[in-house]
C-alpha positions as a Markdown table, in Angstrom:
| # | Residue | x | y | z |
|---|---|---|---|---|
| 1 | Met | -10.5 | -0.3 | -28.6 |
| 2 | Ala | -7.5 | 2.6 | -28.8 |
| 3 | Ala | -6.5 | 3.9 | -32.8 |
| 4 | Pro | -4.4 | 1.6 | -34.8 |
| 5 | His | -1.9 | 4.6 | -34.3 |
| 6 | Asp | -2.4 | 4.5 | -30.1 |
| 7 | Ala | -1.9 | 1.0 | -30.2 |
| 8 | Glu | 1.6 | 1.5 | -32.5 |
| 9 | Ile | 2.6 | 4.2 | -30.4 |
| 10 | Arg | 2.2 | 1.9 | -27.2 |
| 11 | Lys | 4.0 | -0.7 | -28.8 |
| 12 | Asp | 6.6 | 1.6 | -29.7 |
| 13 | Val | 7.2 | 2.9 | -25.8 |
| 14 | Gln | 6.9 | -0.3 | -24.5 |
| 15 | Thr | 9.6 | -1.1 | -26.7 |
| 16 | Tyr | 11.7 | 1.5 | -26.3 |
| 17 | Tyr | 11.7 | 1.1 | -21.9 |
| 18 | Gly | 11.6 | -2.8 | -22.2 |
| 19 | Gln | 14.6 | -3.4 | -24.7 |
| 20 | Val | 16.2 | -0.1 | -26.0 |
| 21 | Leu | 17.1 | 1.4 | -22.6 |
| 22 | Lys | 18.6 | -0.7 | -20.0 |
| 23 | Lys | 19.5 | 2.7 | -17.9 |
| 24 | Ser | 19.4 | 6.3 | -17.3 |
| 25 | Ala | 23.3 | 6.8 | -19.2 |
| 26 | Asp | 21.1 | 5.3 | -22.9 |
| 27 | Leu | 18.6 | 8.0 | -23.7 |
| 28 | Gln | 19.8 | 10.6 | -25.2 |
| 29 | Thr | 18.6 | 14.3 | -24.1 |
| 30 | Asn | 18.0 | 15.3 | -20.7 |
| 31 | Ala | 14.6 | 15.2 | -20.2 |
| 32 | Cys | 14.7 | 12.5 | -18.3 |
| 33 | Val | 17.3 | 13.5 | -15.8 |
| 34 | Thr | 16.9 | 16.3 | -14.6 |
| 35 | Thr | 15.4 | 18.1 | -11.4 |
| 36 | Ala | 15.3 | 21.4 | -10.7 |
| 37 | Arg | 16.1 | 22.3 | -7.3 |
| 38 | Pro | 17.2 | 21.3 | -4.1 |
| 39 | Val | 16.6 | 17.6 | -2.9 |
| 40 | Pro | 15.1 | 17.4 | 1.0 |
| 41 | Lys | 18.1 | 15.5 | 3.7 |
| 42 | His | 15.2 | 13.2 | 4.1 |
| 43 | Ile | 14.3 | 12.3 | 0.6 |
| 44 | Arg | 18.0 | 12.1 | -0.5 |
| 45 | Glu | 18.2 | 9.8 | 2.7 |
| 46 | Ala | 14.9 | 7.9 | 1.2 |
| 47 | Leu | 16.9 | 7.6 | -1.9 |
| 48 | Gln | 20.1 | 6.0 | -0.6 |
| 49 | Asn | 18.2 | 2.8 | 0.1 |
| 50 | Val | 16.7 | 2.3 | -3.0 |
| 51 | His | 18.1 | -1.4 | -4.4 |
| 52 | Glu | 20.6 | 0.0 | -7.2 |
| 53 | Glu | 18.7 | -1.8 | -9.7 |
| 54 | Val | 15.4 | -0.2 | -9.2 |
| 55 | Ala | 17.7 | 3.1 | -8.7 |
| 56 | Leu | 19.5 | 2.9 | -13.0 |
| 57 | Arg | 16.1 | 1.6 | -13.8 |
| 58 | Tyr | 14.5 | 5.2 | -13.3 |
| 59 | Tyr | 13.9 | 7.7 | -16.1 |
| 60 | Gly | 12.0 | 10.2 | -14.7 |
| 61 | Cys | 12.3 | 14.7 | -15.3 |
| 62 | Gly | 12.1 | 15.5 | -11.8 |
| 63 | Leu | 11.9 | 14.1 | -8.5 |
| 64 | Val | 8.4 | 13.9 | -7.3 |
| 65 | Ile | 7.8 | 13.9 | -3.8 |
| 66 | Pro | 5.1 | 17.0 | -2.6 |
| 67 | Glu | 5.2 | 17.2 | 1.0 |
| 68 | His | 3.1 | 16.0 | 4.2 |
| 69 | Leu | 3.1 | 12.4 | 2.7 |
| 70 | Glu | 2.7 | 10.5 | 6.4 |
| 71 | Asn | -0.2 | 8.0 | 6.2 |
| 72 | Cys | -0.9 | 9.1 | 2.9 |
| 73 | Trp | -2.4 | 6.6 | 0.2 |
| 74 | Ile | -0.2 | 7.7 | -3.2 |
| 75 | Leu | -1.1 | 6.3 | -6.8 |
| 76 | Asp | 2.0 | 6.0 | -9.3 |
| 77 | Leu | 1.1 | 6.8 | -13.1 |
| 78 | Gly | 4.2 | 4.9 | -14.7 |
| 79 | Ser | 5.9 | 3.3 | -11.8 |
| 80 | Gly | 8.3 | 1.9 | -14.0 |
| 81 | Gly | 11.7 | -0.1 | -12.2 |
| 82 | Gly | 9.7 | 1.8 | -8.9 |
| 83 | Arg | 12.3 | 3.7 | -7.8 |
| 84 | Asp | 9.6 | 6.8 | -6.7 |
| 85 | Cys | 6.7 | 4.2 | -5.3 |
| 86 | Tyr | 10.4 | 3.2 | -2.9 |
| 87 | Val | 11.1 | 6.3 | -1.7 |
| 88 | Leu | 7.9 | 7.2 | -1.4 |
| 89 | Ser | 6.2 | 4.1 | 0.6 |
| 90 | Gln | 9.0 | 5.4 | 3.2 |
| 91 | Leu | 7.3 | 8.4 | 3.6 |
| 92 | Val | 3.6 | 7.6 | 4.1 |
| 93 | Gly | 5.2 | 5.0 | 6.5 |
| 94 | Glu | 3.4 | 1.7 | 7.4 |
| 95 | Lys | -0.4 | 3.3 | 7.9 |
| 96 | Gly | -0.1 | 4.5 | 4.4 |
| 97 | His | 0.5 | 2.3 | 1.1 |
| 98 | Val | 1.7 | 2.6 | -2.9 |
| 99 | Thr | 0.3 | 1.4 | -5.9 |
| 100 | Gly | 2.5 | 1.4 | -8.7 |
| 101 | Ile | 1.0 | 1.2 | -12.7 |
| 102 | Asp | 2.6 | 0.7 | -15.8 |
| 103 | Met | 2.3 | -0.6 | -19.3 |
| 104 | Thr | 6.0 | -2.0 | -19.6 |
| 105 | Lys | 5.3 | -5.7 | -17.8 |
| 106 | Gly | 9.4 | -5.7 | -18.1 |
| 107 | Gln | 9.8 | -2.7 | -15.9 |
| 108 | Val | 7.0 | -4.1 | -13.3 |
| 109 | Glu | 8.9 | -7.4 | -13.2 |
| 110 | Val | 12.0 | -5.5 | -12.1 |
| 111 | Ala | 10.1 | -3.5 | -9.3 |
| 112 | Glu | 7.9 | -6.7 | -7.8 |
| 113 | Lys | 11.4 | -8.6 | -7.3 |
| 114 | Tyr | 12.5 | -5.7 | -4.5 |
| 115 | Leu | 9.2 | -6.1 | -2.4 |
| 116 | Asp | 10.5 | -8.2 | 0.2 |
| 117 | Tyr | 13.9 | -6.3 | 0.3 |
| 118 | His | 12.8 | -2.6 | 1.3 |
| 119 | Met | 10.2 | -4.1 | 3.5 |
| 120 | Glu | 12.6 | -5.6 | 5.7 |
| 121 | Lys | 15.2 | -2.5 | 4.4 |
| 122 | Tyr | 12.2 | 0.0 | 5.8 |
| 123 | Gly | 11.9 | -2.1 | 8.5 |
| 124 | Phe | 8.3 | -2.4 | 8.3 |
| 125 | Gln | 5.9 | -5.6 | 9.6 |
| 126 | Ala | 4.3 | -6.0 | 6.1 |
| 127 | Ser | 5.3 | -4.0 | 2.1 |
| 128 | Asn | 2.9 | -0.9 | 2.0 |
| 129 | Val | 3.2 | -1.3 | -2.0 |
| 130 | Thr | 1.8 | -2.6 | -4.8 |
| 131 | Phe | 2.7 | -3.1 | -8.5 |
| 132 | Ile | -0.4 | -3.1 | -11.6 |
| 133 | His | 0.4 | -4.3 | -15.1 |
| 134 | Gly | -2.3 | -1.9 | -16.5 |
| 135 | Tyr | -2.5 | 1.6 | -18.7 |
| 136 | Ile | -2.9 | 4.5 | -16.7 |
| 137 | Glu | -5.9 | 5.9 | -18.8 |
| 138 | Lys | -7.4 | 3.0 | -18.2 |
| 139 | Leu | -7.1 | 2.7 | -14.0 |
| 140 | Gly | -11.0 | 1.3 | -14.5 |
| 141 | Glu | -9.8 | -1.6 | -16.0 |
| 142 | Ala | -6.4 | -2.2 | -13.0 |
| 143 | Gly | -9.9 | -1.7 | -10.8 |
| 144 | Ile | -8.8 | 1.5 | -9.3 |
| 145 | Lys | -11.9 | 2.8 | -8.2 |
| 146 | Asn | -13.3 | 6.0 | -7.6 |
| 147 | Glu | -11.6 | 8.6 | -4.7 |
| 148 | Ser | -9.5 | 5.8 | -3.0 |
| 149 | Tyr | -5.8 | 8.2 | -3.1 |
| 150 | Asp | -5.0 | 10.6 | -1.5 |
| 151 | Ile | -1.9 | 11.7 | -4.1 |
| 152 | Val | -1.0 | 10.4 | -7.3 |
| 153 | Val | 1.8 | 10.9 | -9.1 |
| 154 | Ser | 3.8 | 11.0 | -12.9 |
| 155 | Asn | 6.8 | 11.2 | -13.7 |
| 156 | Cys | 7.6 | 12.6 | -17.2 |
| 157 | Val | 5.0 | 9.5 | -18.4 |
| 158 | Ile | 1.7 | 11.4 | -19.3 |
| 159 | Asn | 3.7 | 12.4 | -22.3 |
| 160 | Leu | 3.9 | 9.0 | -23.9 |
| 161 | Val | 0.0 | 8.5 | -23.7 |
| 162 | Pro | -1.4 | 9.8 | -26.8 |
| 163 | Asp | -4.7 | 10.4 | -24.9 |
| 164 | Lys | -4.0 | 12.6 | -22.1 |
| 165 | Gln | -6.9 | 14.3 | -21.1 |
| 166 | Gln | -8.1 | 10.9 | -20.5 |
| 167 | Val | -5.3 | 10.0 | -18.2 |
| 168 | Leu | -5.6 | 13.7 | -16.4 |
| 169 | Gln | -9.7 | 12.8 | -16.2 |
| 170 | Glu | -8.3 | 9.0 | -14.7 |
| 171 | Ala | -6.2 | 10.5 | -12.2 |
| 172 | Tyr | -9.0 | 12.5 | -10.8 |
| 173 | Arg | -12.2 | 10.3 | -11.0 |
| 174 | Val | -9.6 | 7.9 | -7.8 |
| 175 | Leu | -8.9 | 11.2 | -6.3 |
| 176 | Lys | -10.5 | 11.6 | -2.9 |
| 177 | His | -11.8 | 15.7 | -2.6 |
| 178 | Gly | -8.8 | 17.7 | -1.7 |
| 179 | Gly | -6.2 | 15.1 | -2.8 |
| 180 | Glu | -4.0 | 16.7 | -5.6 |
| 181 | Leu | -2.2 | 15.7 | -8.8 |
| 182 | Tyr | 2.0 | 16.1 | -8.4 |
| 183 | Phe | 3.7 | 15.3 | -11.4 |
| 184 | Ser | 6.4 | 16.4 | -14.2 |
| 185 | Asp | 6.4 | 15.9 | -17.4 |
| 186 | Val | 7.4 | 17.5 | -20.5 |
| 187 | Tyr | 5.6 | 20.7 | -22.7 |
| 188 | Thr | 6.4 | 23.1 | -25.6 |
| 189 | Ser | 6.7 | 26.3 | -26.7 |
| 190 | Leu | 4.6 | 25.1 | -29.8 |
| 191 | Glu | 2.1 | 22.5 | -31.4 |
| 192 | Leu | 3.9 | 20.0 | -32.6 |
| 193 | Pro | 3.9 | 19.3 | -36.2 |
| 194 | Glu | 3.6 | 15.9 | -37.6 |
| 195 | Glu | 6.7 | 15.4 | -38.5 |
| 196 | Ile | 7.6 | 15.2 | -34.8 |
| 197 | Arg | 4.7 | 13.6 | -33.6 |
| 198 | Thr | 5.0 | 10.5 | -35.7 |
| 199 | His | 9.0 | 10.6 | -34.7 |
| 200 | Lys | 9.6 | 6.7 | -32.8 |
| 201 | Val | 13.2 | 7.8 | -31.0 |
| 202 | Leu | 11.5 | 11.5 | -29.6 |
| 203 | Trp | 8.8 | 9.4 | -28.3 |
| 204 | Gly | 10.9 | 7.4 | -26.6 |
| 205 | Glu | 12.7 | 10.3 | -25.1 |
| 206 | Cys | 9.3 | 11.7 | -23.9 |
| 207 | Leu | 9.5 | 14.3 | -26.4 |
| 208 | Gly | 7.1 | 13.2 | -29.5 |
| 209 | Gly | 4.5 | 13.1 | -27.8 |
| 210 | Ala | 5.2 | 16.4 | -25.4 |
| 211 | Leu | 1.4 | 18.6 | -24.7 |
| 212 | Tyr | 1.5 | 22.1 | -25.3 |
| 213 | Trp | 2.3 | 24.0 | -22.6 |
| 214 | Lys | -1.0 | 25.7 | -23.1 |
| 215 | Glu | -3.4 | 23.2 | -23.0 |
| 216 | Leu | -2.7 | 21.8 | -20.1 |
| 217 | Ala | -4.9 | 24.9 | -17.8 |
| 218 | Ile | -7.3 | 24.1 | -20.7 |
| 219 | Leu | -7.6 | 20.3 | -20.0 |
| 220 | Ala | -7.1 | 20.9 | -16.5 |
| 221 | Gln | -10.5 | 23.3 | -15.8 |
| 222 | Lys | -12.6 | 21.0 | -18.5 |
| 223 | Ile | -12.1 | 18.2 | -15.9 |
| 224 | Gly | -13.1 | 20.3 | -13.0 |
| 225 | Phe | -8.9 | 20.9 | -11.6 |
| 226 | Cys | -8.2 | 23.5 | -9.7 |
| 227 | Pro | -6.0 | 25.6 | -12.4 |
| 228 | Pro | -2.3 | 24.1 | -12.3 |
| 229 | Arg | 0.1 | 25.3 | -10.2 |
| 230 | Leu | 3.8 | 25.5 | -11.5 |
| 231 | Val | 6.0 | 24.4 | -9.2 |
| 232 | Thr | 9.5 | 23.7 | -11.5 |
| 233 | Ala | 10.9 | 23.9 | -14.3 |
| 234 | Asn | 14.1 | 22.6 | -16.3 |
| 235 | Leu | 15.2 | 23.6 | -20.4 |
| 236 | Ile | 15.5 | 20.2 | -22.1 |
| 237 | Thr | 18.7 | 20.2 | -24.1 |
| 238 | Ile | 19.4 | 17.4 | -27.4 |
| 239 | Gln | 22.3 | 15.6 | -27.3 |
| 240 | Asn | 21.9 | 14.3 | -31.2 |
| 241 | Lys | 22.5 | 16.3 | -33.8 |
| 242 | Glu | 20.6 | 14.6 | -36.0 |
| 243 | Leu | 16.5 | 14.9 | -33.5 |
| 244 | Glu | 18.5 | 18.1 | -33.4 |
| 245 | Arg | 17.4 | 18.9 | -36.8 |
| 246 | Val | 14.1 | 17.6 | -36.7 |
| 247 | Ile | 13.2 | 19.5 | -33.9 |
| 248 | Gly | 14.3 | 22.9 | -35.6 |
| 249 | Asp | 12.6 | 26.0 | -33.2 |
| 250 | Cys | 10.2 | 23.8 | -31.2 |
| 251 | Arg | 11.6 | 24.2 | -27.7 |
| 252 | Phe | 10.5 | 21.7 | -24.8 |
| 253 | Val | 11.0 | 21.9 | -20.9 |
| 254 | Ser | 10.2 | 19.3 | -18.4 |
| 255 | Ala | 8.3 | 20.7 | -15.2 |
| 256 | Thr | 6.6 | 20.0 | -12.2 |
| 257 | Phe | 2.5 | 21.1 | -11.6 |
| 258 | Arg | 0.6 | 20.6 | -8.8 |
| 259 | Leu | -3.5 | 20.0 | -9.9 |
| 260 | Phe | -5.9 | 19.9 | -6.9 |
| 261 | Lys | -8.9 | 18.1 | -7.1 |
| 262 | Cys | -10.8 | 20.7 | -4.7 |
| 263 | Ser | -14.7 | 21.6 | -3.9 |
| 264 | Lys | -15.8 | 25.6 | -4.9 |
| 265 | Thr | -16.5 | 26.2 | -1.8 |
| 266 | Gly | -13.8 | 28.4 | -0.3 |
| 267 | Pro | -12.5 | 31.3 | 0.6 |
| 268 | Thr | -13.5 | 33.8 | -2.1 |
| 269 | Lys | -11.3 | 36.7 | -1.3 |
| 270 | Arg | -7.5 | 36.8 | -1.2 |
| 271 | Cys | -6.9 | 36.0 | 2.7 |
| 272 | Gln | -4.2 | 36.2 | 4.9 |
| 273 | Val | -2.5 | 32.5 | 6.0 |
| 274 | Ile | 1.0 | 31.7 | 7.9 |
| 275 | Tyr | 2.3 | 28.2 | 8.1 |
| 276 | Asn | 2.4 | 26.8 | 11.5 |
| 277 | Gly | 6.2 | 25.1 | 10.7 |
| 278 | Gly | 6.1 | 21.9 | 11.6 |
| 279 | Ile | 6.0 | 19.6 | 8.0 |
| 280 | Thr | 8.6 | 16.5 | 7.7 |
| 281 | Gly | 11.6 | 18.3 | 5.6 |
| 282 | His | 10.1 | 21.8 | 6.1 |
| 283 | Glu | 9.7 | 22.3 | 9.6 |
| 284 | Lys | 10.7 | 26.1 | 8.9 |
| 285 | Glu | 9.6 | 27.0 | 5.9 |
| 286 | Leu | 7.2 | 25.6 | 2.6 |
| 287 | Thr | 8.0 | 25.7 | -1.0 |
| 288 | Phe | 4.2 | 25.2 | -2.1 |
| 289 | Asp | 4.9 | 26.5 | -5.5 |
| 290 | Ala | 7.1 | 28.6 | -7.9 |
| 291 | Asn | 5.1 | 31.5 | -6.2 |
| 292 | Phe | 4.6 | 30.7 | -3.3 |
| 293 | Thr | 6.7 | 30.6 | 0.0 |
| 294 | Phe | 5.6 | 29.8 | 3.2 |
| 295 | Lys | 8.3 | 30.6 | 6.3 |
| 296 | Glu | 6.9 | 29.1 | 9.8 |
| 297 | Gly | 4.8 | 32.7 | 12.3 |
| 298 | Glu | 5.4 | 34.6 | 8.2 |
| 299 | Ile | 2.2 | 36.0 | 7.7 |
| 300 | Val | 1.7 | 35.8 | 3.6 |
| 301 | Glu | -1.1 | 37.3 | 1.3 |
| 302 | Val | -2.4 | 34.6 | -0.7 |
| 303 | Asp | -5.3 | 35.0 | -3.7 |
| 304 | Glu | -8.4 | 33.3 | -3.5 |
| 305 | Glu | -7.7 | 30.1 | -5.4 |
| 306 | Thr | -4.6 | 29.5 | -3.6 |
| 307 | Ala | -6.6 | 30.4 | 0.0 |
| 308 | Ala | -9.2 | 27.6 | -0.8 |
| 309 | Ile | -6.8 | 24.6 | -1.8 |
| 310 | Leu | -4.9 | 25.3 | 1.3 |
| 311 | Lys | -8.1 | 25.4 | 3.3 |
| 312 | Asn | -9.8 | 22.1 | 1.5 |
| 313 | Ser | -6.5 | 19.6 | 1.4 |
| 314 | Arg | -4.0 | 17.7 | 3.7 |
| 315 | Phe | -2.5 | 21.2 | 3.9 |
| 316 | Ala | -5.3 | 22.4 | 6.0 |
| 317 | Gln | -3.9 | 21.7 | 9.6 |
| 318 | Asp | -0.5 | 23.6 | 8.8 |
| 319 | Phe | -1.6 | 27.0 | 8.2 |
| 320 | Leu | -3.8 | 29.5 | 10.5 |
| 321 | Ile | -6.3 | 30.8 | 7.3 |
| 322 | Arg | -7.7 | 34.6 | 7.6 |
| 323 | Pro | -9.3 | 37.1 | 5.8 |
| 324 | Ile | -7.5 | 40.1 | 4.9 |
| 325 | Gly | -8.2 | 42.9 | 7.4 |
| 326 | Glu | -8.6 | 40.4 | 10.1 |
| 327 | Lys | -6.7 | 40.0 | 13.0 |
| 328 | Leu | -3.3 | 37.3 | 12.8 |
| 329 | Pro | -2.0 | 36.1 | 15.8 |
| 330 | Ile | 2.4 | 36.3 | 14.8 |
| 331 | Ser | 5.1 | 35.0 | 17.1 |
| 332 | Gly | 7.9 | 36.6 | 15.2 |
| 333 | Gly | 6.7 | 40.2 | 14.4 |
| 334 | Cys | 7.0 | 39.6 | 11.0 |
| 335 | Ser | 5.6 | 41.6 | 8.0 |
| 336 | Ala | 3.4 | 40.3 | 5.2 |
| 337 | Leu | 4.3 | 39.9 | 1.8 |
| 338 | Glu | 2.5 | 41.5 | -1.0 |
| 339 | Leu | 0.9 | 39.2 | -3.1 |
| 340 | Lys | 3.1 | 39.4 | -6.8 |
| 341 | Asp | 1.9 | 38.7 | -10.4 |
| 342 | Ile | 2.0 | 34.7 | -10.7 |
| 343 | Ile | 4.0 | 32.8 | -12.3 |
| 344 | Thr | 2.3 | 30.2 | -14.5 |
| 345 | Asp | 4.8 | 29.5 | -18.2 |
| 346 | Pro | 7.5 | 27.0 | -17.2 |
| 347 | Phe | 9.9 | 27.9 | -20.2 |
| 348 | Lys | 9.7 | 32.0 | -18.3 |
| 349 | Leu | 10.5 | 30.0 | -15.3 |
| 350 | Ala | 13.4 | 27.7 | -16.6 |
| 351 | Glu | 15.1 | 31.4 | -18.3 |
| 352 | Glu | 14.7 | 32.9 | -14.9 |
| 353 | Ser | 16.6 | 29.6 | -13.2 |
| 354 | Asp | 19.0 | 29.4 | -15.7 |
| 355 | Ser | 19.6 | 32.9 | -15.1 |
| 356 | Met | 19.9 | 32.9 | -11.8 |
| 357 | Lys | 22.2 | 29.6 | -11.7 |
| 358 | Ser | 24.5 | 31.3 | -13.8 |
| 359 | Arg | 25.1 | 34.1 | -11.4 |
| 360 | Cys | 25.9 | 32.1 | -8.4 |
| 361 | Val | 29.4 | 30.8 | -7.3 |
| 362 | Pro | 30.0 | 27.5 | -7.1 |
| 363 | Asp | 29.7 | 26.2 | -3.6 |
| 364 | Ala | 33.0 | 23.8 | -2.2 |
| 365 | Ala | 31.5 | 21.0 | -3.8 |
| 366 | Gly | 31.7 | 22.2 | -7.0 |
| 367 | Gly | 27.1 | 22.8 | -7.1 |
| 368 | Cys | 25.4 | 25.9 | -7.5 |
| 369 | Cys | 22.9 | 27.6 | -4.5 |
| 370 | Gly | 22.4 | 23.5 | -3.6 |
| 371 | Thr | 20.7 | 23.0 | -6.4 |
| 372 | Lys | 21.6 | 19.2 | -7.4 |
| 373 | Lys | 21.4 | 17.1 | -10.3 |
| 374 | Ser | 19.1 | 13.6 | -10.0 |
| 375 | Cys | 20.3 | 10.8 | -9.6 |
């Protein structure tokens, strides 16, 4: 049974997302409306197919659309009005399936209202989306079985749950071996004081329940995930003077991480890998995370952890993996890249990204280096 404090937080969050917020414009910070890198063309097209009411109910803090999704079974934790689920349903195709779970009944009702609309829009014979009213830290109660999904995604929701370890534990349980949790969320630069952790609006705005960023790696290791892989990060700005006063010196960042459920067997040494190319939307270049971008046909040196993930996940067929020193066939004669320092701090990445943007010259459309604001 939930502790009284946890139950009160749940009720406040349900009220905030079910009654106070009617559209993303009602938010008082940019925690839930940012994305940190260009959106691939096939995803932009998929977003345009989502019904307008569903799109308006989007409160995410990133784009939780990983790569290589064909035929995958995906679970969306805190699916809200269903925007990400409907985008993912197009990308997995009719042989794949997407399940969304959310604790706010009003949000689930909005999502379910458009099941037939999207099925017909995509030309599917039957809907490949299911929505469940339930709690993301209690997936078993919702009927979700062990090792039943290839990918679990979550978009700015885990921070709204008091027991983050239980959410991650449940995600780990329902993932198949080699699967991943790909999620955007809000993190803090320090442990939050009581005044912030008990502030109702800051909880609803995804700040009051945010995790100290270093805690994520500790929780991941305790549960059994491979170390977190940082993908993108954006500094969060507050658009409310009263909230600024409460927050004080604490800083917040929205960041996307990947957590893989991989067996401990695999490469135990650094390896050289070649991306074979061909993943939809990433045919010539795959940005795997903030540290590794793989170009088709190019040798890249990777650490043991990265090599093990590539070998034991759905990406196994997309890469040629060999221990360092063993000759690799390359078509373009590309030289190997040196192994670099791994960035794990989302605040460091966000600051570097901001610095790069400030040096960019806006393009003809007013954008900078292809960056694009979220819907």
